[in-house]
Phi, psi and omega in degrees: 000140182258130173228146181254116177242140180254098186255147175302146183305319181292327180287329181285327184289325177294314175302310185299311178295326179288320181297317184288322183297322181282335187080027176239163178295154176310317179303328184287326180287317179291318175303320178296317178298313174299323183293341180277348182287154175292157178299155187293334178270000183279127177286138181293146177280137180260125181251151187289140170286327183198164175227142177247147182236134175177185184271148187253156177293330188281353176090017183281343183304324176297331182281327172293324172301319180291322176293320177291318173298328186281347187101001179305144179092351180272155183283000000 
């Protein structure tokens, strides 16, 4: 199957350089890259953007401090 892509010049240069380095056609490099993508029907993994740490109204902060003092969480 033939496909036409409009790629930025710097991307095309990198692809062509990699193809030259390997001694393979540019299509082989593109194919390999695409084969490393997750399946189209796979849901992306959602990662936490941040985590908050602070005192709680329930008074658990003192217990966290005790656990840390005891060495919990150390290798």
